PAZAPA-4460 file (N, C-alpha, C; in steps of 0.05 Angstrom, whole numbers, plus 32768, in hexadecimal, padded with zeros to 4 digits):
% residues 264
    n_x    n_y    n_z   ca_x   ca_y   ca_z    c_x    c_y    c_z   seq   type   mol
   80AD   7DC0   8380   8092   7DC8   8377   808F   7DBF   835B     1      M     A
   8079   7DB0   8355   8074   7DA7   833A   806A   7DBF   8329     2      V     A
   8075   7DC1   8310   806F   7DD7   82FE   8057   7DD0   82EC     3      G     A
   8059   7DD9   82D3   8044   7DD4   82BF   8043   7DB6   82B8     4      M     A
   802B   7DAC   82B2   8029   7D90   82AC   8018   7D8A   8293     5      T     A
   8017   7D9E   8281   8007   7D9A   8269   8015   7DA6   8251     6      R     A
   8014   7D98   823B   801E   7DA3   8221   8006   7DAF   8213     7      I     A
   8006   7DC9   820C   7FF0   7DD5   81FE   7FEC   7DC8   81E3     8      P     A
   7FD3   7DC6   81DA   7FCD   7DBA   81C0   7FBA   7DCD   81B0     9      C     A
   7FC1   7DD2   8197   7FB2   7DE4   8186   7FAE   7DD7   816B    10      M     A
   7F9F   7DE5   815A   7F9A   7DDC   813E   7FA1   7DF3   812B    11      T     A
   7FA2   7DED   8111   7FA9   7E03   80FE   7F94   7E1A   80FE    12      P     A
   7F7D   7E15   810A   7F69   7E2B   810C   7F71   7E40   8120    13      K     A
   7F83   7E39   8133   7F8D   7E4C   8146   7FA1   7E5F   8139    14      D     A
   7FA2   7E77   8142   7FB5   7E8A   8137   7FD2   7E84   8140    15      S     A
   7FE5   7E8D   812F   8001   7E89   8137   8008   7E99   814F    16      T     A
   7FFA   7EB0   8153   7FFE   7EC0   816C   7FF7   7EB0   8184    17      D     A
   7FE0   7EA1   8183   7FD8   7E91   819A   7FEB   7E79   819E    18      D     A
   7FF4   7E6E   8187   8007   7E58   8189   8021   7E62   8196    19      M     A
   802A   7E79   818E   8043   7E84   8199   8040   7E8A   81B7    20      A     A
   8029   7E94   81BF   8024   7E9A   81DB   8025   7E80   81EC    21      A     A
   8018   7E6B   81E1   8018   7E52   81F0   8034   7E46   81F2    22      A     A
   8043   7E48   81DC   805F   7E3F   81DC   8071   7E4F   81EE    23      L     A
   806C   7E69   81EF   807B   7E7A   8202   8076   7E71   821F    24      D     A
   805D   7E6B   8225   8056   7E65   8241   8060   7E49   824A    25      A     A
   805B   7E35   8238   8061   7E19   8240   807C   7E0F   8237    26      A     A
   8088   7E1C   8222   80A1   7E13   8217   809D   7DFC   8204    27      G     A
   8084   7DF4   81FF   807D   7DDE   81ED   8061   7DE1   81E3    28      C     A
   805A   7DD4   81CC   8040   7DD8   81C0   803C   7DC2   81AB    29      L     A
   8024   7DB7   81AA   801C   7DA5   8194   8008   7DB3   8183    30      V     A
   800C   7DB1   8168   7FF8   7DBA   8155   7FF0   7DA3   8144    31      V     A
   7FD7   7D9C   8143   7FCE   7D84   8135   7FC6   7D8B   8118    32      T     A
   7FC2   7D76   8107   7FB6   7D78   80ED   7FC5   7D8A   80D9    33      D     A
   7FE0   7D88   80D9   7FF0   7D98   80C7   7FFB   7D89   80AF    34      L     A
   7FFB   7D6E   80B1   8007   7D5E   809C   7FF5   7D46   8096    35      L     A
   7FE9   7D46   807E   7FD6   7D31   8077   7FE4   7D17   8071    36      D     A
   7FD4   7D02   806E   7FDF   7CE7   806B   7FF0   7CE4   8052    37      A     A
   7FE8   7CF0   803C   7FF7   7CEE   8024   8013   7CFB   8027    38      A     A
   8014   7D12   8033   802E   7D1F   8037   803F   7D10   804B    39      K     A
   8033   7D04   805F   8043   7CF3   8072   804F   7CDB   8063    40      R     A
   803F   7CD0   8051   8048   7CB9   8042   805F   7CC0   8030    41      E     A
   805E   7CD8   8023   8074   7CE1   8012   808E   7CE5   8022    42      R     A
   808B   7CF1   803A   80A3   7CF4   804B   80AE   7CD8   8052    43      V     A
   809D   7CC7   805A   80A6   7CAC   8063   80B3   7C9D   804B    44      R     A
   80A7   7C9E   8034   80B2   7C90   801C   80CD   7C9B   8015    45      D     A
   80D0   7CB5   8016   80EA   7CC2   800E   8100   7CBA   8021    46      S     A
   80FA   7CB5   803B   810E   7CAF   804E   8112   7C91   8052    47      L     A
   8100   7C81   8047   8100   7C64   804C   811B   7C56   8045    48      A     A
   8128   7C5D   802E   8141   7C4F   8028   8157   7C54   803D    49      P     A
   8157   7C6C   8049   816B   7C73   805D   8164   7C67   8078    50      F     A
   814A   7C68   807F   8141   7C5C   8098   8146   7C3D   8097    51      M     A
   813F   7C31   8081   8142   7C14   807E   8160   7C0C   8080    52      D     A
   8172   7C1D   8078   818E   7C17   8078   819C   7C1D   8093    53      A     A
   818D   7C28   80A5   8198   7C2F   80C0   8196   7C18   80D3    54      T     A
   81AC   7C0E   80DD   81AB   7BF7   80F0   819E   7BFF   810A    55      P     A
   8191   7BEC   8116   8184   7BF1   8130   8193   7BE2   8146    56      V     A
   81A0   7BF0   8157   81B0   7BE4   816D   819E   7BDA   8183    57      S     A
   81A4   7BC3   818E   8195   7BB9   81A5   81A6   7BBB   81BE    58      K     A
   81BF   7BC3   81BB   81D0   7BC7   81D2   81CD   7BE3   81DD    59      E     A
   81C6   7BE5   81F6   81C0   7BFF   8202   81CF   7C04   821C    60      D     A
   81D4   7C1D   8221   81DF   7C25   823B   81CF   7C3D   8244    61      S     A
   81C7   7C3E   825D   81B8   7C55   8267   81C6   7C6F   8264    62      P     A
   81E1   7C6F   8261   81EF   7C87   825E   81F1   7C91   8242    63      G     A
   81E9   7C81   822E   81EA   7C8A   8212   81D4   7C9F   820D    64      D     A
   81DC   7CB3   81FE   81C9   7CC9   81F8   81B2   7CBF   81E7    65      F     A
   81B8   7CAF   81D2   81A3   7CA4   81C1   819E   7C87   81C9    66      Y     A
   8185   7C81   81D1   817F   7C65   81D9   8181   7C52   81C2    67      P     A
   8186   7C38   81C8   8185   7C24   81B4   8169   7C1F   81AA    68      A     A
   8166   7C0E   8196   814C   7C07   818B   813E   7C1F   817D    69      R     A
   814F   7C30   8172   8145   7C47   8163   8153   7C49   8148    70      T     A
   8146   7C56   8135   8153   7C5D   811C   8153   7C7C   811A    71      R     A
   816A   7C86   8113   816D   7CA4   8111   817D   7CAA   80F8    72      R     A
   8173   7CBB   80E7   8182   7CC5   80CF   8181   7CE3   80CF    73      I     A
   8195   7CEF   80C3   8197   7D0C   80C0   819A   7D13   80A3    74      T     A
   81A3   7D2C   809D   81A7   7D35   8081   818D   7D34   8071    75      A     A
   8177   7D3C   807D   815D   7D39   806F   815A   7D4C   8058    76      L     A
   8167   7D63   8058   8165   7D75   8041   816F   7D67   8028    77      V     A
   8185   7D59   802A   8190   7D4A   8013   8181   7D31   800C    78      A     A
   8173   7D26   8020   8167   7D0B   801C   8149   7D0C   8015    79      R     A
   813C   7D22   801A   811F   7D21   8017   8113   7D3C   800E    80      S     A
   810A   7D3E   7FF5   80FD   7D56   7FED   80E3   7D5B   7FFC    81      E     A
   80D3   7D46   8002   80BA   7D4B   8012   80C0   7D58   802D    82      P     A
   80D7   7D54   8039   80DD   7D60   8052   80E2   7D7F   804F    83      V     A
   80E9   7D87   8036   80ED   7DA4   8031   80D3   7DB3   8038    84      H     A
   80BC   7DA7   8031   80A3   7DB4   8036   809E   7DB8   8054    85      D     A
   80A7   7DA4   8064   80A5   7DA7   8081   80B7   7DBD   808C    86      L     A
   80CF   7DBE   8081   80E3   7DD2   808A   80D9   7DEE   8085    87      I     A
   80CC   7DF2   806E   80C2   7E0D   8066   80A5   7E12   806E    88      L     A
   8099   7DFF   807C   807D   7E03   8083   8078   7E1C   8093    89      H     A
   8062   7E2A   808E   805E   7E44   8099   805B   7E44   80B8    90      E     A
   804F   7E2F   80C3   804A   7E30   80E0   8064   7E2F   80F0    91      T     A
   8077   7E1C   80EC   8090   7E1E   80FB   80A0   7E37   80F5    92      P     A
   809F   7E40   80DC   80AE   7E58   80D6   80A2   7E71   80E2    93      N     A
   8088   7E72   80E5   807B   7E89   80F2   8083   7E89   8110    94      A     A
   8083   7E71   811C   808B   7E6F   8138   80A8   7E75   813C    95      L     A
   80B9   7E6D   8128   80D5   7E73   812A   80DA   7E92   8128    96      A     A
   80CB   7E9F   8117   80CD   7EBC   8116   80C6   7EC9   8130    97      R     A
   80B1   7EBE   813D   80A9   7ECA   8157   80BE   7EC5   816D    98      H     A
   80C8   7EAC   816F   80D9   7EA5   8185   80F7   7EAB   8180    99      H     A
   80FF   7EAC   8167   811B   7EB0   8161   8120   7ECC   8155   100      L     A
   810B   7EDA   814D   810E   7EF5   8143   810A   7EF8   8126   101      G     A
   8102   7F10   811D   80FC   7F15   8101   8116   7F17   80F0   102      E     A
   812D   7F18   80FD   8146   7F1A   80EE   814C   7F00   80DF   103      A     A
   813E   7EEB   80E5   8141   7ED2   80D6   8149   7EBB   80E8   104      G     A
   8148   7EA3   80DC   8150   7E8A   80EA   815A   7E77   80D5   105      H     A
   8166   7E61   80DF   8172   7E4D   80CD   816B   7E31   80D7   106      Q     A
   816E   7E1E   80C4   816A   7E02   80CB   8181   7DF9   80DC   107      L     A
   817B   7DEC   80F2   818F   7DE5   8106   8195   7DC7   8106   108      H     A
   8180   7DB6   8106   8182   7D99   8106   816B   7D8E   80F5   109      V     A
   8171   7D79   80E6   815D   7D69   80D9   8162   7D4C   80E0   110      T     A
   814C   7D3D   80E7   8150   7D21   80ED   8135   7D12   80EA   111      A     A
   8137   7CFA   80E0   8120   7CE7   80E1   8126   7CD3   80F8   112      G     A
   8112   7CCE   8108   8116   7CBE   8120   80FF   7CAA   8123   113      L     A
   8106   7C90   8125   80F4   7C7B   812B   80FB   7C6F   8146   114      E     A
   80E9   7C6F   8159   80ED   7C63   8173   80DF   7C48   8174   115      V     A
   80EF   7C33   8178   80E4   7C18   8177   80DB   7C0D   8191   116      G     A
   80CC   7BF7   8190   80C3   7BEA   81A8   80DA   7BE3   81BB   117      P     A
   80D7   7BE8   81D4   80EC   7BE1   81E8   8100   7BF7   81EC   118      G     A
   80FD   7C0E   81DE   8110   7C24   81E2   810B   7C31   81FE   119      T     A
   8121   7C36   820B   811F   7C45   8225   811C   7C62   8220   120      R     A
   8114   7C71   8234   8111   7C8E   8232   812D   7C9B   8230   121      S     A
   812E   7CB1   8223   8147   7CC0   821F   814B   7CD3   8236   122      Q     A
   8164   7CD9   823D   816A   7CEC   8252   815F   7D07   8249   123      V     A
   8153   7D15   825C   8148   7D30   8257   815F   7D43   8251   124      L     A
   815A   7D54   823D   816F   7D67   8235   8162   7D7F   8228   125      H     A
   8173   7D93   8222   816A   7DAB   8214   8178   7DAE   81F9   126      R     A
   8169   7DB7   81E5   8176   7DBB   81CB   818D   7DCF   81CD   127      E     A
   818B   7DE2   81E0   819F   7DF7   81E2   81B7   7DEF   81F3   128      E     A
   81B9   7DD6   81FB   81D0   7DCD   820B   81EA   7DD0   81FC   129      D     A
   81E9   7DD2   81E2   8202   7DD5   81D2   820E   7DF1   81D5   130      A     A
   81FF   7E03   81E2   8208   7E1F   81E5   820A   7E26   8203   131      F     A
   821C   7E19   8212   821D   7E1C   822F   8226   7E37   8239   132      P     A
   8231   7E48   8227   823A   7E62   8230   8223   7E75   8237   133      F     A
   820A   7E6D   822F   81F2   7E7C   8239   81E9   7E6D   8252   134      F     A
   81E3   7E7B   8268   81D9   7E6F   8280   81BB   7E6A   827D   135      A     A
   81B2   7E54   828A   8195   7E4E   828A   8187   7E60   829F   136      C     A
   816F   7E6A   8298   8161   7E67   827F   816D   7E79   8269   137      P     A
   8172   7E6D   8252   817F   7E7B   823C   816B   7E8C   822C   138      R     A
   8175   7E9F   821D   8163   7EAC   8209   815C   7E97   81F4   139      P     A
   8146   7E9C   81E5   813E   7E88   81D1   8154   7E86   81BB   140      N     A
   815F   7E6F   81B8   8173   7E6A   81A4   8169   7E56   818F   141      L     A
   8157   7E44   8196   814E   7E2E   8185   8130   7E2A   8188   142      I     A
   8123   7E25   8172   8108   7E1B   8172   8108   7DFF   8166   143      L     A
   80FF   7DEB   8174   8100   7DCF   816B   80E4   7DC6   8163   144      A     A
   80E2   7DB4   8150   80C8   7DA8   8149   80CB   7D8B   8143   145      S     A
   80B6   7D7C   8147   80B4   7D60   8141   809A   7D5B   8132   146      M     A
   809C   7D53   8118   8084   7D4C   8108   807E   7D2E   810E   147      W     A
   8065   7D29   8115   805D   7D0D   811A   8054   7CFF   8100   148      S     A
   8065   7CEC   80F7   805E   7CDD   80DF   804B   7CC6   80E7   149      I     A
   804E   7CBC   8100   803B   7CAA   810B   802F   7CB6   8125   150      T     A
   801B   7CA9   8130   8010   7CB3   8149   8026   7CB2   815F   151      D     A
   8025   7CC6   8170   8037   7CC7   8188   8025   7CC2   81A0   152      F     A
   802D   7CAE   81B0   801E   7CA8   81C9   8032   7CA5   81E0   153      T     A
   8027   7CA5   81F8   8038   7CA0   820F   8045   7C84   820E   154      A     A
   8036   7C71   8202   8040   7C55   8201   8056   7C51   81EC   155      A     A
   8054   7C5F   81D6   8068   7C5A   81C0   8080   7C6D   81C0   156      N     A
   8084   7C7B   81D6   809C   7C8B   81D8   8098   7CA8   81D0   157      G     A
   807F   7CB2   81D1   807B   7CCE   81CB   808E   7CE0   81DB   158      G     A
   8099   7CF5   81CE   80AD   7D06   81DA   80A5   7D10   81F5   159      T     A
   80B7   7D0D   8208   80B2   7D17   8223   80BB   7D34   8225   160      L     A
   80AB   7D45   8231   80B1   7D61   8235   80AB   7D6A   8252   161      L     A
   80B9   7D7F   825A   80B4   7D8B   8274   80AA   7DA8   826F   162      V     A
   808F   7DAB   826D   8085   7DC6   8269   808E   7DDA   827E   163      P     A
   8096   7DF1   8275   80A0   7E06   8287   80BD   7E06   828D   164      G     A
   80CB   7DF0   8285   80E8   7DEE   828C   80F9   7E01   827C   165      S     A
   80EF   7E0E   8268   80FF   7E21   8259   8105   7E3A   826A   166      H     A
   80F7   7E3C   8281   80FC   7E53   8292   810C   7E4B   82AB   167      R     A
   8116   7E33   82AC   8123   7E29   82C4   8141   7E30   82C3   168      W     A
   814D   7E31   82DB   816A   7E32   82DD   8176   7E17   82DA   169      T     A
   8190   7E16   82D6   819F   7DFD   82D0   819B   7DE8   82E5   170      E     A
   8199   7DF0   82FE   8199   7DDC   8314   817D   7DD1   831A   171      D     A
   8168   7DDB   830D   814D   7DD2   8311   8149   7DB7   8303   172      R     A
   8140   7DA3   8312   813C   7D88   8306   811E   7D82   8304   173      R     A
   8117   7D74   82F0   80FA   7D6D   82EB   80F2   7D57   82FE   174      A     A
   80DB   7D5B   830B   80CF   7D46   831B   80BE   7D35   8308   175      E     A
   80B8   7D1C   8312   80AA   7D09   8301   808F   7D14   82F7   176      A     A
   8081   7D23   8307   8067   7D2D   8300   8068   7D44   82EC   177      G     A
   8080   7D4E   82E7   8083   7D65   82D4   808A   7D5B   82B8   178      E     A
   808F   7D42   82B4   8098   7D37   829A   807F   7D2C   828C   179      I     A
   8079   7D37   8274   8060   7D31   8266   8066   7D26   824A   180      V     A
   805A   7D0F   8242   805D   7D05   8227   804D   7D15   8213   181      P     A
   8058   7D1A   81FC   804A   7D28   81E6   8039   7D12   81D8   182      A     A
   801F   7D14   81DA   800D   7D02   81CD   7FFE   7D11   81B7   183      E     A
   8001   7D08   819E   7FF6   7D17   8188   7FF1   7D04   8170   184      M     A
   7FDD   7D08   8160   7FD8   7CF7   8149   7FEC   7CFD   8133   185      P     A
   7FEF   7CEA   8121   8000   7CED   810A   7FF7   7D06   80FB   186      A     A
   800B   7D15   80F1   8005   7D2E   80E2   8007   7D47   80F4   187      G     A
   800D   7D43   810D   8010   7D5A   8120   802D   7D63   8120   188      S     A
   8032   7D79   812D   804D   7D83   8132   804F   7D8B   814F   189      I     A
   8065   7D82   815C   806C   7D8A   8177   8082   7D9F   8176   190      L     A
   807E   7DB5   8183   8092   7DCA   8186   809D   7DCA   81A3   191      F     A
   80B6   7DD1   81A5   80C1   7DD7   81C0   80D8   7DEB   81BD   192      W     A
   80DA   7DFD   81D0   80EF   7E10   81D0   8109   7E03   81D7   193      L     A
   8120   7E0F   81CF   8139   7E02   81D3   8141   7DFF   81F0   194      G     A
   8134   7E0D   8202   813A   7E0B   821E   8128   7DF7   822D   195      G     A
   8116   7DEA   821F   8103   7DD8   822C   810F   7DBC   822E   196      T     A
   810E   7DB1   8246   8118   7D96   824A   8106   7D82   823B   197      L     A
   8112   7D6E   822E   8103   7D5B   821E   8114   7D42   8219   198      H     A
   8108   7D2E   820F   8117   7D15   8207   8103   7D01   81FC   199      G     A
   810C   7CEF   81EC   80FB   7CDA   81E2   80F0   7CC9   81F9   200      A     A
   80D7   7CC1   81F7   80CB   7CB0   820C   80D2   7C92   8208   201      G     A
   80CD   7C82   821C   80D0   7C65   821A   80B9   7C59   8209   202      A     A
   80C0   7C47   81F7   80AC   7C3A   81E7   80A5   7C1F   81F3   203      N     A
   808E   7C1D   8200   8086   7C04   820C   8070   7BF7   81FC   204      V     A
   806C   7C01   81E3   8058   7BF5   81D1   8066   7BE2   81BE   205      S     A
   8057   7BD8   81AA   8062   7BC7   8195   8065   7BD7   817B   206      Q     A
   8061   7BF1   817C   8061   7C02   8164   807B   7C13   8162   207      D     A
   8083   7C19   814A   8099   7C2C   8146   808D   7C48   8144   208      W     A
   8098   7C5B   8153   808F   7C77   8153   80A2   7C87   8140   209      R     A
   8097   7C95   812D   80A6   7CA2   8117   80A1   7CC0   8118   210      Y     A
   80B7   7CCF   811A   80B5   7CEC   8119   80CC   7CF8   8109   211      G     A
   80C8   7D11   80FF   80DC   7D20   80F1   80E2   7D39   8102   212      V     A
   80FB   7D3B   810A   8104   7D52   811B   8110   7D67   8109   213      I     A
   8106   7D80   810C   8111   7D97   80FE   8114   7DAD   8112   214      L     A
   812C   7DB7   8116   8131   7DCC   8129   813C   7DE5   811A   215      T     A
   8136   7DFC   8125   813E   7E16   8119   814D   7E26   812F   216      Y     A
   8161   7E35   8126   8172   7E44   8139   8176   7E60   812E   217      S     A
   8181   7E71   8140   8189   7E8C   8139   819D   7E8A   8122   218      L     A
   819D   7E9C   810F   81AE   7E99   80F7   81CB   7E9E   80FB   219      P     A
   81D3   7EA8   8113   81EF   7EAC   8119   81FC   7E97   812A   220      W     A
   81ED   7E82   8130   81F7   7E6B   813F   8203   7E56   812C   221      L     A
   8217   7E47   8137   8221   7E30   8128   820B   7E1A   8128   222      R     A
   8204   7E10   8110   81EF   7DFB   810F   81F9   7DE1   811A   223      Q     A
   81E7   7DD3   8129   81EF   7DB9   8134   81F4   7DA5   811E   224      E     A
   81E3   7DA5   8109   81E7   7D94   80F2   81F6   7DA4   80DD   225      E     A
   820C   7D9A   80D2   821C   7DA8   80BF   820F   7DA6   80A3   226      N     A
   81FF   7DB9   809C   81F1   7DB8   8082   8204   7DBB   806B   227      Q     A
   821B   7DC8   8070   822E   7DCC   805A   823A   7DB1   8051   228      Y     A
   823D   7D9E   8064   8248   7D84   805D   8232   7D70   8056   229      L     A
   821A   7D74   8060   8205   7D60   805C   81F7   7D63   8041   230      D     A
   81FB   7D7A   8034   81EC   7D7F   801B   8200   7D80   8004   231      I     A
   81FF   7D6C   7FF2   8211   7D6C   7FDA   820C   7D84   7FC8   232      P     A
   821F   7D8B   7FB8   821D   7DA3   7FA7   8206   7DA1   7F93   233      R     A
   8201   7D89   7F88   81EC   7D86   7F75   81D1   7D8B   7F82   234      D     A
   81CE   7D82   7F9B   81B5   7D87   7FA9   81B3   7DA4   7FB0   235      V     A
   81C8   7DB0   7FB9   81C9   7DCC   7FC0   81C0   7DDD   7FA8   236      L     A
   81C9   7DD6   7F90   81C3   7DE6   7F78   81A5   7DE4   7F72   237      A     A
   8197   7DD0   7F7B   817B   7DCC   7F75   8168   7DD9   7F89   238      S     A
   8173   7DE3   7F9F   8163   7DED   7FB5   8157   7E09   7FAE   239      L     A
   8140   7E0E   7FB9   8133   7E28   7FB5   8142   7E3D   7FC4   240      S     A
   813E   7E57   7FBD   814B   7E6D   7FCC   8143   7E6C   7FEA   241      P     A
   812A   7E65   7FF0   8121   7E64   800C   8130   7E4F   801B   242      Q     A
   8134   7E37   800E   8142   7E22   801C   8160   7E28   801F   243      M     A
   816C   7E36   800C   8188   7E3E   800F   818C   7E51   8027   244      R     A
   8179   7E63   802B   817A   7E74   8042   8177   7E63   805B   245      V     A
   8165   7E50   805B   815F   7E40   8072   8177   7E2F   807B   246      M     A
   8186   7E25   8068   819D   7E14   8070   81B6   7E24   8075   247      I     A
   81B5   7E3E   8072   81CC   7E4F   807A   81E0   7E53   8063   248      G     A
   81D7   7E50   804A   81EA   7E54   8034   81E8   7E70   8029   249      H     A
   81DD   7E83   8038   81DE   7E9F   8032   81E9   7EAE   804A   250      T     A
   81F1   7EC7   8046   81FD   7ED6   805B   81E7   7EE0   806F   251      M     A
   81EF   7EE2   8088   81DF   7EEF   809C   81EF   7F07   80A6   252      H     A
   81E7   7F1F   809D   81F8   7F36   80A3   8214   7F33   8097   253      G     A
   8228   7F35   80A8   8244   7F32   809F   824D   7F15   80A2   254      A     A
   823C   7F03   80AB   8244   7EE7   80AF   823E   7ED6   8097   255      L     A
   8252   7EC5   8090   824E   7EB1   807C   8258   7EB9   8060   256      G     A
   826A   7ECC   805E   8274   7ED4   8043   8286   7EBD   8038   257      F     A
   8288   7EBD   801E   829A   7EA9   8011   82A4   7EB5   7FF7   258      H     A
   82B8   7EA8   7FEB   82C3   7EB1   7FD1   82B9   7E9D   7FBC   259      D     A
   82A7   7EA5   7FAB   829C   7E93   7F96   82B1   7E89   7F83   260      P     A
   82C8   7E96   7F81   82DC   7E8D   7F6E   82E9   7E72   7F75   261      S     A
   82E5   7E68   7F8E   82F0   7E4F   7F96   82DC   7E38   7F91   262      V     A
   82C5   7E3E   7F86   82B1   7E28   7F81   82B9   7E17   7F6A   263      D     A
   82CB   7E20   7F59   82D4   7E0F   7F43   82C2   7E11   7F2B   264      G     A
***
């Protein structure tokens, strides 16, 4: 039986309660008009040296998790101050508080991703697949987001999602009619819950599709991206108290203690 076939779309004029309800129901959500052209350009300029230095492989295998003809960089906290504003933006953090709980959340993954012409679609997967000791459907562990620096279309590899799949058991497979591309103008943000099946789409256009991935997780989980190694000490010293909490450099309850005498 074919399930949901639409990604809800809202604007900043909608309440976060309505956004949360739509995300609860579909497991995914687009919110438009959150990042103006000037801010997108600052993000892009700050990441350009690292993107430009990233080689683009043309050798591909259908079994590879990351398709060829893409550029992918991580460690965005250390590499881009403009990305800090996206990480701390109120809309994703309000939704993270709703879906992950008022006890707090942390930054889980940061990545800049350009999908080039000729890229195949990525295998569908869940953000929460790194935590297999929870059976599907899992409790909410992760809230993922993708900021569109350029337009996302079905033709240029807009992220594929399976609305409603966050409520599926492990053996449930998506039918072709249940897989929906996220189409949104530049400056939008796509949200999906950690249990929602998704993957980068095939780019059959002549354009590069550019997005910034920021995911948030429960504060007691091991982060997929190791922020402790990705952020040099001089950058860490310059971060705001809010960002230090976000990257996990403060305690959560009894977790995360350290002895400051070893800092030298």
